[in-house]
N, C-alpha and C positions, 0 to 999 in steps of 0.2 A: 795344535792339539789343544793346548792349554784356554786356550781362548772357544774352543768349541767347548769343550768340558767348562768354562762357567756360563755361557749361552744356556746349557743343558739345564743345568743348575738352576739358573733365572727361569728358564720356563715351565721346571719342572716346581719350583718353588711359587710360580704364578698361578698355574693349575691349581695346586694346592688352597691357595687363597680364594682363587674363584670357586675352587669346590665347599670350600669352608661358607665363603658368604652365601650359594646357592642354599647352602643346606640352611642357616639360618634365616635365608628370606623363605624357604620352605618350611620350617618349624613357628617363625612369624605368622605366614598365611595359616599356619592350621593351627595356632592357637587363636587368630582373628578371628577364624572360622569357628573354633569351638568356641569363642567368648559370641560371637556370631548368634549361634544356637541356643546359646541359652540367654541369653536377651528376649529370642524370637521366643523361647520357651515359658519365658517369664510373664511377657507379655501377652499369651496365648492363654495362659492360667487367668490372670489378670481381666483379659477380656472376657471368658466365661464367666468369674464370677459375677463381673458388671450386667453381664446377663440375665443371670440366673439368683443377685441376690434379690432375699425377700424385700416389699415395702412397707416401713410402716404405715400400719392402716389407724384413722382417726376415727376419734370416737363421737361424732357431731351429734350437738341439741338442734330440734326443727324447733325456730320458734316465728311467733306469726306477724313479729315487728314488721313493718313495712307493709302488709297486706293480710287481710283476713282469710282463717281458712275456710274449707268449702263448707259451706252450706245448702247442700244440692244432698238428698238423700240417693238418690241411683248415680252422683260423680264427684265422690269422696274425695276427701287430702291423700296421695297416696304418701305412708311413710315408708323414707327408705330403710331399706335392712341394715343393720350394723347402728342405728340411731339410739342415743342413750335415753333422751328426756325429748319429749314437748312441752313448750309451754305457749300460753296464751291467753287469753282474759275472756270475759263475753258478759253481756246481758243484755234484756227483753228491748224489743223494740220501743217501747214508748219512753224507754230510757236513753234513747238513743244507740244504742245497742247492737251486737251481732246475736242474736238470739241462739244458733245451730255453730257447733263446730263437729264436722263429720269426718273420717276418720277411716285408711283400709290400711291393715298390719296384716303382710303378707311374707308368710316364710318363720315364722315364731316356732318354738321349740315345740312340739306337740304334746298334749298329755295334761294333765293337771299342771296348771300352773296360777300364778297368782302375777295382777297389775295394780301398782298404787297411781292414785291420785292423790295429790295434796293441793288443798285450795285452801285459800285467803281471800280477804277482802280487799280490792282495788284500791291502793293508795294514789294520793291523798287525803284523808279524812280523818275527820277533829278527835281529840282523844277525847273530848266531854258529849260527844255524839253515840246518840244509840243505832247503829247499821246492823244490817242483815242481809243475805245474798242467798240465795241457793239455787236449786234443779233437780233433773236428773239425768240418770244414763242410760243409756239404750245400747245391747251389742245383739250381735248375731253372727252365727258362723260362716253362714251365708250372706250375700252381699244383699246390700236394703233393695229391695220392690217401688217404695215410695215411701210418703211420707207414714213412720211409725208401724211398717210394717214389715213383712219378709216372706215372699215365698218360697216353702223347702221344698216345691215339687209335690209332684203323688197328690194334689189339691190337696196339701197343708199349708196352709198359711198360720204366720205367727202376727198376732196386733201387738199393740204397744204393751200389755199388760204383761203377756210374755216375754217380751223385749226388753223388758224395763230390768236391767241388776238393780237401781236403789236409785236412792236421794243424795243429797249433798245440802249442807246446811250450814251456811257459816256467820255465827254470831258476834258482836259487839258490844256490851254491856257495859258505859263506864259505873253505875250504879249497882253492882254487883261485886263481890268479890272475885278474886283473880282464882280461875277454875280452869278446864278441858273445854267447856264452852262457850267461855266469853274472848278468847283470847284474839278473837278476828283470825283464826285457823282452825281446821278438821280434813280429816283423810277420809280415804273410801278405800278398800280391798277388792278387787276383782277376782274373782277366785274361779278358773276357767275347767271345764270338768275333764272327766280322763278320756272325752269320746275326741276332746280338742283338736284337730288335724293341722293347726299352724295358721290357717287365716283368722282373722278376726275384723269384724266392720264395724265402727263404734262411732256411735252419736252422743256429746254434752246438750243439755238441752238447760239453758240458762231462763229460767222462770220471774226470777224477781231479783233486785240488788245489781250490782256488780262486782263480780269476782273473778278472782284471777286463778290460774291450775297450773299446773306441773305432774305428766304423766311421766311414771318412771317403772323400775323394777323390772325392763323388759329385755325378756333372753331370747334372742334371735338363735336360731338353728344351725351348725355348721355341721362339718363332715365329722368331727367328734360327737357331738350332744343329738344328734337327730338329720332328716331329711332336708335337703338345703333345695328353693325352689329351682324347678326345672328353667336350665337355659338353652338357647337354640345357638348350636357350634357357628362358630363364625370362621373362615378361613381366614388366617393372617401372613400378612407376607415377609418372605424372611428380610429382617430390618438390614441396614447398610454394614450391623458391627457383625450381624452373623456372616457374610460375604467373606469380612475383615478375616473373623477366624477360621474359615475353612482356606483362606489364602495361606492362612499362618501356618496352616495343619500340612498344606503344600508345601512350602516352603523348607520345615522343618523335617520333613520327611526325602526331600531333595537332598537338602545338606548332611543327611543322616548316609545316603549314597555315595555321596562325593569321599565324605573323611572314614566310609568302610574301605 
């Protein structure tokens, strides 16, 4: 009888140990599951943030280096939205230069605004030599139809005088005292009217001398300050990270049901 009691005690003690071990394993499995769910949740949040995080936009400068801008009145150089400056140089043909630089700006802030042109004599030049350069600026709110004119529709055609915004003249005179007219630089401000709708066609006509320029103070329309250019909607396929995000959310829901 004593042997039976001992055996029963041992068996009972063993059963208790097994139950404790089973509880520990269950607790450990639950902890691991909870940790896995937490890690999955964090991974889902990180994945979502990586998909929706905004990308910093650059502020590019359009430069003529490496090729000339268009000199075709009906096929201008397109200036992309967000461009901060346009830089180049020009000279008449008899000086071996490219007389015309013609641009199209689409998506500027509509209404009254101003664009600034800075001009300088193309270096290098001798400090003791008199130099001069300049030309004319033409602009239109409609595309140019040809050289120095734009068909506005309804039988209205604007010629060179109507399209001419003004002229620019850069002088360096080493024999005069330094003043605003002989530093070899000048500037011009183009003031656009209230009816300006956001599309600008611009032509720089270099008629004498070699001149470099910088066009700045460009204000582009955004969702905050005006209408943006219309864009054609394009169907975008779900990226691989999107499918991973959906799979992670499904796994999270499944783990919650198991734990519950």
